[in-house]
C-alpha positions as CSV (number, residue, x, y, z in Angstrom):
1,M,38.6,-25.7,40.1
2,A,35.6,-26.3,37.8
3,P,35.1,-23.8,35.1
4,A,32.4,-21.2,35.7
5,K,29.1,-22.0,34.1
6,R,28.0,-19.6,31.4
7,T,24.8,-17.9,32.0
8,E,22.8,-17.3,28.8
9,K,20.8,-14.1,28.8
10,T,17.4,-14.1,27.3
11,E,16.6,-10.9,25.5
12,V,13.0,-9.8,26.3
13,T,11.3,-7.3,24.0
14,R,9.2,-5.0,26.1
15,P,5.9,-3.9,24.6
16,M,5.7,-0.3,23.4
17,R,4.1,2.0,25.8
18,A,0.7,3.5,24.9
19,D,2.1,7.0,24.5
20,A,5.0,5.7,22.4
21,R,2.5,3.9,20.1
22,R,0.5,7.1,19.7
23,N,3.6,9.2,18.9
24,R,4.7,6.6,16.3
25,A,1.2,6.6,14.7
26,R,1.2,10.5,14.6
27,V,4.7,10.5,12.9
28,L,3.6,7.9,10.4
29,S,0.4,9.9,9.6
30,A,2.3,13.2,9.2
31,A,5.0,11.6,7.1
32,Q,2.5,10.0,4.8
33,A,0.9,13.3,4.0
34,A,4.2,15.1,3.9
35,F,5.8,12.7,1.4
36,T,2.7,12.8,-0.8
37,E,2.7,16.7,-0.8
38,E,6.3,17.6,-0.7
39,G,8.3,14.5,-1.8
40,K,11.4,12.9,-0.3
41,L,13.2,16.2,0.2
42,I,11.0,17.3,3.1
43,P,13.2,17.4,6.3
44,L,12.5,15.3,9.3
45,D,12.1,18.3,11.5
46,E,9.2,19.4,9.4
47,I,7.6,16.0,9.8
48,A,8.1,16.2,13.5
49,R,6.5,19.7,13.5
50,R,3.4,18.4,11.6
51,A,3.2,15.4,14.0
52,G,3.4,17.7,17.0
53,V,6.4,15.8,18.5
54,G,10.0,16.6,19.0
55,I,12.7,15.6,16.5
56,G,14.1,13.2,19.1
57,T,10.8,11.3,19.1
58,V,11.0,10.8,15.4
59,Y,14.6,9.5,15.5
60,R,13.7,7.1,18.4
61,H,11.2,5.4,16.2
62,F,12.8,5.9,12.8
63,P,16.6,6.4,12.9
64,T,16.8,7.5,9.2
65,K,14.5,9.1,6.7
66,E,14.8,5.9,4.7
67,A,13.4,3.9,7.6
68,L,10.5,6.3,7.8
69,F,9.9,5.9,4.0
70,E,9.8,2.2,4.4
71,A,7.4,2.3,7.3
72,V,5.0,4.5,5.5
73,F,5.1,2.4,2.4
74,L,4.4,-0.8,4.3
75,S,1.6,1.0,6.2
76,R,-0.1,1.9,2.9
77,V,0.1,-1.6,1.5
78,Q,-1.1,-3.1,4.8
79,K,-4.2,-0.8,4.8
80,L,-5.1,-1.9,1.3
81,T,-4.7,-5.5,2.3
82,D,-7.0,-5.0,5.4
83,E,-9.6,-3.3,3.2
84,A,-9.4,-6.2,0.6
85,R,-10.0,-8.7,3.4
86,E,-12.9,-6.8,4.8
87,L,-14.5,-6.5,1.4
88,A,-14.1,-10.3,0.9
89,A,-16.8,-10.8,3.5
90,S,-19.3,-8.8,1.5
91,N,-22.4,-10.4,0.2
92,D,-22.0,-8.6,-3.1
93,P,-18.7,-9.9,-4.7
94,D,-19.3,-7.8,-7.8
95,Q,-19.5,-4.5,-5.8
96,A,-16.7,-5.6,-3.5
97,F,-14.2,-6.3,-6.2
98,F,-14.8,-3.1,-8.1
99,A,-14.9,-1.0,-4.9
100,L,-11.4,-2.2,-4.2
101,L,-10.2,-1.6,-7.7
102,T,-11.5,2.0,-7.5
103,H,-9.8,2.6,-4.2
104,M,-6.5,1.2,-5.4
105,V,-6.5,3.6,-8.3
106,E,-7.4,6.5,-5.9
107,E,-4.6,5.5,-3.6
108,G,-2.2,4.6,-6.3
109,R,-0.9,8.0,-7.2
110,A,0.2,8.7,-3.6
111,K,1.7,5.2,-3.3
112,R,3.6,5.5,-6.6
113,D,5.0,8.9,-5.4
114,L,6.3,7.2,-2.3
115,V,7.8,4.3,-4.2
116,D,9.6,6.8,-6.4
117,A,10.9,8.6,-3.4
118,M,12.1,5.4,-1.7
119,A,13.9,4.3,-4.9
120,G,15.5,7.7,-5.1
121,A,16.7,7.2,-1.5
122,G,18.4,4.0,-2.4
123,I,15.8,1.6,-0.9
124,D,15.2,-1.7,-2.5
125,V,11.4,-1.4,-2.8
126,T,10.9,-4.9,-4.1
127,A,12.7,-6.5,-1.2
128,T,10.9,-4.2,1.3
129,A,7.5,-4.9,-0.1
130,S,7.7,-8.6,-0.7
131,P,5.9,-10.0,2.3
132,V,3.1,-7.4,2.4
133,S,2.7,-7.3,-1.3
134,H,2.2,-11.1,-1.3
135,A,-0.5,-10.7,1.3
136,L,-2.2,-7.9,-0.8
137,R,-2.1,-10.0,-3.9
138,T,-3.6,-13.0,-2.0
139,A,-6.4,-10.8,-0.7
140,I,-7.1,-9.4,-4.2
141,G,-7.0,-12.9,-5.6
142,E,-9.8,-14.0,-3.2
143,L,-11.9,-11.0,-4.2
144,L,-11.3,-11.7,-7.8
145,T,-12.2,-15.4,-7.5
146,R,-15.5,-14.6,-5.7
147,A,-16.4,-12.1,-8.4
148,Q,-15.6,-14.6,-11.1
149,E,-17.6,-17.4,-9.4
150,A,-20.6,-14.9,-9.1
151,G,-20.4,-14.4,-12.8
152,A,-19.4,-10.7,-12.5
153,V,-15.9,-10.8,-13.8
154,R,-14.5,-12.8,-16.8
155,R,-12.6,-15.9,-15.9
156,D,-9.5,-15.2,-18.1
157,V,-8.4,-12.4,-15.8
158,G,-5.8,-12.9,-13.1
159,V,-4.3,-10.9,-10.3
160,A,-1.4,-9.8,-12.4
161,D,-3.8,-8.4,-15.0
162,V,-5.6,-6.4,-12.2
163,M,-2.3,-5.0,-10.9
164,A,-1.3,-4.0,-14.4
165,L,-4.6,-2.2,-15.0
166,V,-4.2,-0.3,-11.8
167,T,-0.6,0.7,-12.5
168,G,-1.5,1.8,-16.1
169,T,-4.4,3.8,-14.9
170,V,-2.3,5.6,-12.2
171,I,0.3,6.5,-14.7
172,A,-2.3,7.8,-17.2
173,I,-3.9,9.9,-14.4
174,Q,-0.5,11.4,-13.5
175,R,0.3,12.3,-17.0
176,Q,-3.1,13.9,-17.7
177,G,-3.6,15.4,-14.3
178,D,-5.5,18.4,-15.6
179,D,-8.6,16.3,-16.4
180,P,-10.5,15.6,-13.2
181,E,-13.0,13.3,-15.0
182,L,-10.3,11.0,-16.4
183,P,-10.2,8.5,-13.5
184,T,-13.9,8.0,-13.7
185,R,-13.8,7.4,-17.4
186,I,-10.9,5.0,-17.3
187,L,-12.4,3.1,-14.5
188,G,-15.6,2.8,-16.4
189,V,-13.8,1.4,-19.4
190,I,-11.9,-1.1,-17.2
191,R,-15.2,-2.1,-15.5
192,D,-16.8,-2.8,-18.8
193,G,-13.8,-4.7,-20.1
194,L,-13.7,-7.0,-17.0
195,R,-17.3,-7.9,-17.1
196,A,-18.2,-11.5,-17.7
197,G,-19.4,-12.0,-21.2
198,T,-16.9,-9.6,-22.6
199,P,-15.3,-11.2,-25.7
200,T,-11.7,-12.3,-24.9
201,A,-8.9,-11.0,-27.0
202,R,-8.1,-13.3,-30.0
203,R,-4.9,-15.2,-29.4
204,T,-2.4,-15.3,-32.2
């Protein structure tokens, strides 16, 4: 008797239903606000309450709090990337570049809180963020290049410099949180320092 032929099963991923997509988006939105306001210790049932869904719905989309942290983090970075890409189509490269820089500083505090929370939960943030971070840096690089070609930003500045400036500004704002005018002043100094024609630092 000939051996029976094996039948290979092809796994088909069904698209998420519209109501499931809405519920997932509501959970992500509620979680983003909750993590920023309360930190990583906020329970999932409170996030479910804020999202207006049952706790079972939260667990269907995000089996653990760590998975929800990761999803919110990636969502933040993706939004910044999308904004950078939209700004890249602007007819004013100068305004577009500095608009993104300002927005990144404004969003940075909340994002840094989330990164801290994820690290505390044992999540490898660097590994998690790698693909989306690369896309964000590429989009920022395109904006920076256009601003430099337009003569608005000095040419000795790279994407790594921009990211360092944003990070340093966010940390300064966090440590001096009682001064509401500090972000505006720091961003003004950064803007002046990045302008084309600014003397470069003397190399030793």
